[in-house]
N, C-alpha and C positions, 0 to 999 in steps of 0.2 A: 658407356654399359657393354659396349662389345670388350673393352680392356677388364672389364671388371671380371666378365665371362671366361676370358683366356686366363687371367692369373685364378680364378676358382678353380676352374678344371686341372690347371697345371698343380696346384696345391693339392687337391683331390690324387691327381696320378703320384705325388710326391709323397704322399702318405699309404697310399696302397703299394707302391711299388720298392720304397723303401720303409718296411712296418719297423724293423729293429735299429736302425738310427734315429728313426723319427721318434720312437716310444723312449730310447735314450735320453734324447734332448727334453723330452715330458718330463722324464723323472727327475734330471739335475735341474731344469729351470723352472718347473712346475706352471707351465701353460702349455696349453696346446698348440704345437709349433707353425710356423707359416713359412716355409722354405721358397714356397715361389714369390712370397713379396715379403722379403727378410727386412726387418727395421730392427730387431734386438741383436744384440752380441750373439748369442747364440744360435738365430736363425741365420746368421749370416754364414757362420762356420757349417751348418748343415747344408746352407745352398751350396756353399762350395764343394761340399762333399759329393752332393748331387750333381749338380751343374756345372760347375770351373773346372776343369781338366786341362788346365795350366799344362803344356808339355815341361814347361821349365819346373815343375813342381818335382819331376822324376829327380833331377840333379840336384834339387834343393834336399830331397829326402835320402839323397846318396851320401854317407859321410864323407866317403873319401871324395867324390866329385865336389862338394860341396867347400872341403876344405882348399882344393886345387884352384875354384872359382873365388873364393875369398882372399887367396893370394895373389891371384892374378888380378883383380880389382882394384886391389890395395895392398902393393908389394912390400911396404914398410910393416903390414902385421906379421905377426907370428901363430904359429899352433904348434900343438904337443907334435913330435916326429913319428911317423910310421915307420915301423921297423921290418913289419913283414905283411903280406897280405896273400890271400888263396882261399880255395874253396874247401880245404881238407887241413883240421888242425892238426891232424896228426902229423902234418910236414912243417910245422912251426919247429927251427932250430930249438933244439934243448937249451943253447947257450942265452936264447933270449927271456927264456923263462926263469932264468936263475936270479933275476933282479927286480925291480919296481916295475911293473908295465900293467896295461889294459888290454885284455881280449876282448874284442866287439865285434858284434855283427854290424856289416856295413847298411842295411836294409831294415834296420828297427831301431825302436826308441826302449831306451832301459836295458837291451840286453846288451849285457857286458861282464866281466869277471874281473877284478882287480886280484894281483898278485904282488904279495908283498915280500921283498927278500927271497925270492925264489921259492916261497912256501905255496906250492899248487899240487892239488888233488887233479892227477892226470885222469883219471877213470870220471871224475867230475866233468873236467874240461872238455872231455871228448863229448860224455853224453849230452852237456848243454849246448855246446857248437853243432852237435848232429842235429838237435832239436831245431837250431834256429836256422840251419840250411834246409830243413823241411818244410819250414812254415814260410808264408807269407803276412808280414806284418802289416797291419791296420784293415785286414778284410772283414773281419768283425764290424768295425765301426766305419766303415765304408771310406777310410783315408785314402785315396785311389791313388794319390802322388807316391806310394810306394812300391806300386807296380812298376816304377821306372826306374827304381834302387835297383843295383846289381847284388845279386846274393853271393856276398863273401864274407870272409872274417878277416879280419886284421890286428893286429899287435902294435899297440901305441905305447908311447914312453909314458910314464905316469910322472903328471906334475908335481912336483915337492916343492914343499915352503915350509921353513924352519923345522925340517925333518920328517914332516907327515904330508899327506896329499893333500893338494891344495883345497881349503875348504870351503872359498866363496866363490859364486858365481852369480854372474849378471845377466839379466835376461830381458833384452829389449824389445818390447812389443811395438812394432812402428807401424803406421796406416798411411798410405800415400805419401811416404818419404817423411814422416815427422814421429817422432817418438810420442807415444799415447801415454805409456806408462813403465815404470822400470820395475822387475820383481829380482830381489836378490835372495839367495838362499845360502845359509852357512851350515854345514854338514860337521858333526863330530866323528869321532874314530867307528862309532857303531851305523853310521848311516845316517842317524836322525838329523832333523833340520830345524833351523830356526828361519824364519820367514821375515819379510818385509817389502813394503812397496813403495815406490818413490812416484811424483808426476816426473814430467819432462825436467823441470828445473833441478831435480833432485831434492825438492822438499819431500820430507817425511810424510807417507800417509796413513794415519793410524788406522787398524781395523776398527770394525764394531764391537762394542763392550761383549763380552763373552765367547769370543772367537778362539780362545784355545793359550794355552801358555806356548805352543811354538811360534806365534807371532812375538817379534822384538825389533827393537829399534837396532839398525846396523848401520854403522857409518860409509859412507862412500869415500872410495878412493879419490884421490887427488887428479887422476886422469880420466874423472867420471864424463867430462866435458868431450874429451877425445874420445874415448869410447862410444858414445853418444854419437859422435859425427861421423864415426867409422860405421857405425850400425846403420845409420839413415843412408851413408852410402850403397851399401851392400846389399841393402832392401828397396832401395828405389826401383828396379823392374818390376816390384811386387805392388799390388793395391794393399795387401797388408802380409807381415811376416814377423817371427819374433827370432832375432838374432842373439845368440850368446856367447858371453866372454868370461874368461880368467883373468887376473892381474896378479903379476908376480913382481915385487920391486919397482913399481911402476910401468912394468912393461906388461902390453895388453897381447894376450893372445884368443884367438878365434875357436870357440868351440864347436857350433855347429848351428844350423837354421832349425826352424820348427814351422811348418806347414801347418800343421793342426794342434796346436800347443794344447795339452792336457785333452786331445780330441774335442776342442771347443766348447769347454765348461767355461762358464762364468768364474770370475772372481769375486772375493768375499767383499772388496772393498765397492760399493756400489757408483760411487761418484768416477774413481777410475774407470769402472767398466762401460759406465754409460759414455765416458769420454773417449774410450776405445771404440765402442760403437759408432759414435758419432761422425770420429774422424775417417771412419773407414767407408770410402764412396766405393761402391760396387760398379759404379760407372767406369772405373777403369781398372777393372779387373778383365782375365784372356775372354771368358764369356761374352762380356759386351763391348769387348773391342775387336772381335775377331768375327767375320762373317759366320752364321751359322745356317745351318739347313733344315729341310723338313720343318714340323712342328714347333721345333726349340726358334727356328728364325721367327715365327710367329709371336710365340713367348718373349723372346730377348728384346722384341720391339716394344711390344705391351709392357715389359718390365722398366726398359728405358723411358719410356712417357710415364710411368706411376714416379720411377724415381727423380724424373724432372721436374713433375708437377708438385712432388713431396718437398723437394731438396735431399739433400747428402744425410741428413738428419732421420729420413723415414718419416713412419707415423707416429713414433713413440714407442716407448720402453715398455718390457713387462721384466717383473722381478726374478732376479738370476742370483742366487746366495750360495753357490758351491765357490769352495777357494780354487786357486788355480796359484 
């Protein structure tokens, strides 16, 4: 009874202290969130935002640092070359912008600008990069890890395949060192995507009927098993992480980590979503493996006892139907 009271009070505190991100979880998951006693995929990400402030999330959200860490852990791996980095885009050498490059914010997600064959609108580039430097990504939706990412702009070589930017990206969702599922995305020249899900063995996982024309079967490369092994190696220090790759002519290139993929929205394939949530054992998280203080210490002990009693699968699942 004491633990139930502690978990109930912690839930009330979460909903009152973090109403915006709690309401957002409700809006896409369609159930009242319980981040204090997280069992579902969506609740676990909400719990991570509120409680699990792992110091390693900062470097994982820092694009430049994550590149360095990935190459250090896996020296045979490659990544797109960084050609320049700094805090003021007006200092980018003009010669770098004369070819095919991507200008990115080091401290954000989807903050990038592709430049093909030197066709760059300098006024637009300066406005956009200036806006990136004024903002902290993730503040609105509680993505705490981005606080640890350095506010920087960098220029990266554009990965080209058959004369066009490499169209396919493979996103491995890894829980406690084991891939739960893989999301593949193929982009056309206009930025539109075709999407596909696979289980850990690379078996195609079709979406439910009526999911939309953007879902299509995409063939996995022969390097898939090797890619999966690298993803599981790189994400081994985390209880859950997404690890992204490109593949060009059999060569695997690291893209980035994602601590909060799509800010914790569930995926449209309920079987894979549940598999991911089930395999994600919060007992391996930073919050529950690091001594806490004050009321968080009391809460952590109660949560651990609840997790031990229910097993790593938690209490069950609620419906989540938002694509990822």
